[in-house]
C-alpha positions as CSV (number, residue, x, y, z in Angstrom):
1,X,-15.5,14.2,1.8
2,X,-18.5,11.9,3.8
3,X,-21.2,10.8,0.9
4,X,-23.7,8.0,-0.3
5,X,-22.9,8.3,-4.1
6,X,-20.4,10.3,-6.0
7,X,-23.5,11.9,-7.8
8,X,-24.1,13.9,-4.6
9,X,-20.6,15.6,-5.8
10,X,-20.9,16.6,-9.4
11,X,-22.1,20.2,-9.6
12,X,-20.8,20.4,-13.5
13,X,-21.0,17.2,-15.7
14,X,-19.9,19.1,-19.3
15,X,-18.3,22.0,-20.1
16,X,-18.0,22.4,-23.6
17,X,-15.1,24.0,-25.9
18,X,-12.7,23.6,-23.7
19,X,-8.9,23.8,-24.7
20,X,-5.7,21.8,-23.0
21,X,-2.2,22.0,-22.6
22,X,-1.0,18.2,-21.3
23,X,2.1,19.6,-20.3
24,X,4.0,22.7,-20.1
25,X,5.9,21.6,-22.8
26,X,3.4,22.0,-25.2
27,X,3.1,25.4,-26.9
28,X,-0.3,24.9,-28.9
29,X,-3.6,23.9,-27.1
30,X,-5.3,21.0,-28.0
31,X,-9.4,21.9,-28.3
32,X,-11.3,22.8,-28.6
33,X,-13.3,19.8,-27.1
34,X,-15.3,18.8,-24.2
35,X,-14.9,17.9,-20.4
36,X,-16.9,15.5,-19.1
37,X,-17.4,14.6,-15.4
38,X,-18.6,11.3,-13.8
39,X,-18.7,9.8,-10.8
40,X,-14.9,8.4,-11.3
41,X,-13.5,10.3,-14.4
42,X,-13.0,13.3,-16.1
43,X,-12.4,13.0,-19.7
44,X,-11.1,15.1,-22.5
45,X,-12.8,14.9,-26.0
46,X,-12.1,16.6,-28.8
47,X,-12.0,16.2,-32.6
48,X,-8.5,14.2,-33.0
49,X,-7.5,13.6,-29.1
50,X,-9.4,11.8,-26.3
51,X,-8.1,11.0,-22.6
52,X,-9.6,10.2,-18.9
53,X,-8.3,10.9,-15.4
54,X,-9.3,8.8,-12.8
55,X,-10.4,11.2,-9.5
56,X,-7.9,8.8,-7.4
57,X,-5.0,10.3,-9.6
58,X,-6.0,14.4,-9.0
59,X,-3.5,15.1,-6.7
60,X,-4.0,19.2,-6.5
61,X,-6.6,21.4,-8.6
62,X,-5.6,25.2,-9.3
63,X,-7.5,28.0,-10.5
64,X,-6.6,31.2,-11.6
65,X,-9.5,32.9,-13.2
66,X,-10.7,30.7,-16.1
67,X,-7.4,28.7,-16.1
68,X,-7.5,25.2,-13.9
69,X,-4.8,24.0,-13.3
70,X,-4.6,19.7,-12.4
71,X,-1.5,18.0,-11.2
72,X,-2.0,14.4,-11.3
73,X,-0.2,11.7,-8.7
74,X,1.8,10.5,-11.8
75,X,3.3,13.5,-12.6
76,X,1.0,15.2,-15.4
77,X,0.0,18.6,-15.2
78,X,-3.2,19.6,-17.0
79,X,-4.5,22.6,-18.0
80,X,-8.2,23.6,-19.0
81,X,-8.8,26.8,-20.7
82,X,-12.0,27.1,-20.6
83,X,-14.9,30.2,-21.4
84,X,-16.7,30.7,-18.4
85,X,-15.9,31.5,-15.1
86,X,-18.7,30.3,-13.5
87,X,-18.2,27.1,-15.3
88,X,-14.7,26.7,-13.6
89,X,-15.3,27.4,-10.6
90,X,-17.8,24.8,-10.3
91,X,-15.3,21.9,-12.1
92,X,-12.8,22.8,-9.4
93,X,-15.6,22.4,-6.4
94,X,-16.4,19.2,-8.2
95,X,-13.0,18.0,-8.8
96,X,-11.7,18.8,-5.4
97,X,-14.5,17.0,-3.1
98,X,-14.1,13.6,-6.2
99,X,-10.7,13.3,-5.3
100,X,-10.6,13.5,-1.8
101,X,-13.5,10.9,-1.1
102,X,-13.4,9.1,2.2
103,X,-15.5,6.2,1.6
104,X,-13.4,3.7,-0.3
105,X,-16.3,1.3,-1.9
106,X,-17.3,4.8,-3.7
107,X,-14.0,4.8,-5.7
108,X,-12.7,2.6,-8.4
109,X,-12.9,-0.4,-8.5
110,X,-15.0,-0.5,-5.4
111,X,-17.9,0.5,-7.0
112,X,-18.9,-2.6,-9.3
113,X,-20.8,-5.1,-6.9
114,X,-21.1,-8.4,-8.9
115,X,-23.4,-11.2,-7.0
116,X,-20.7,-13.2,-6.8
117,X,-16.8,-14.0,-7.4
118,X,-17.4,-15.7,-10.4
119,X,-19.8,-13.0,-12.0
120,X,-16.9,-10.5,-11.6
121,X,-14.0,-12.2,-13.2
122,X,-16.3,-13.4,-16.1
123,X,-17.5,-9.9,-17.0
124,X,-14.2,-8.0,-16.7
125,X,-11.7,-8.5,-19.6
126,X,-8.5,-7.1,-18.2
127,X,-7.5,-6.4,-22.1
128,X,-10.0,-4.1,-22.8
129,X,-9.4,-2.1,-19.6
130,X,-6.3,-1.5,-20.1
131,X,-7.1,-0.6,-23.6
132,X,-10.0,2.3,-22.3
133,X,-7.3,3.4,-20.3
134,X,-4.8,3.7,-23.0
135,X,-2.3,0.9,-21.5
136,X,0.0,-0.7,-21.4
137,X,2.3,1.9,-23.0
138,X,4.6,0.9,-26.1
139,X,7.0,-2.3,-25.1
140,X,5.1,-3.5,-22.5
141,X,3.1,-6.4,-23.0
142,X,-0.2,-8.3,-21.1
143,X,0.7,-11.9,-19.1
144,X,-2.1,-14.2,-18.4
145,X,0.0,-16.0,-15.9
146,X,-2.0,-16.2,-13.0
147,X,-5.5,-15.5,-15.1
148,X,-7.6,-17.9,-12.8
149,X,-6.5,-15.3,-9.8
150,X,-4.9,-18.1,-7.4
151,X,-3.0,-17.8,-4.0
152,X,0.0,-19.3,-3.9
153,X,0.7,-21.4,-0.8
């Protein structure tokens, strides 16, 4: 898909009262919660659960009536149970468009355009970013070994 901005591709921004199965082994769905679509991230937010999926991590989107199944490149399978078929149709169309963008400047992290490299790295906190992405998993740790981003010779 060729476009000037990701905003042009969003057909629906929010769906309320969505139930979600995070993998095929869940017996009861999460929710109800809100499904929020931004230019780069799909976010599910309920009273006790919140997670995000980058559009670039979406491999395929399959729809059957009011059920939307997202297969991710990291082997996650997300199933969303949506009340209205029209909303489900718009979500599937939006995710198919946003997960197949040709212009790499519109994908993370290229949409951030600081005036200088110094400005970019001063405003970027890798620890906060990883916490926002709910990363690292237990047992991992963050290293500041090359925090100045220098290239070895």
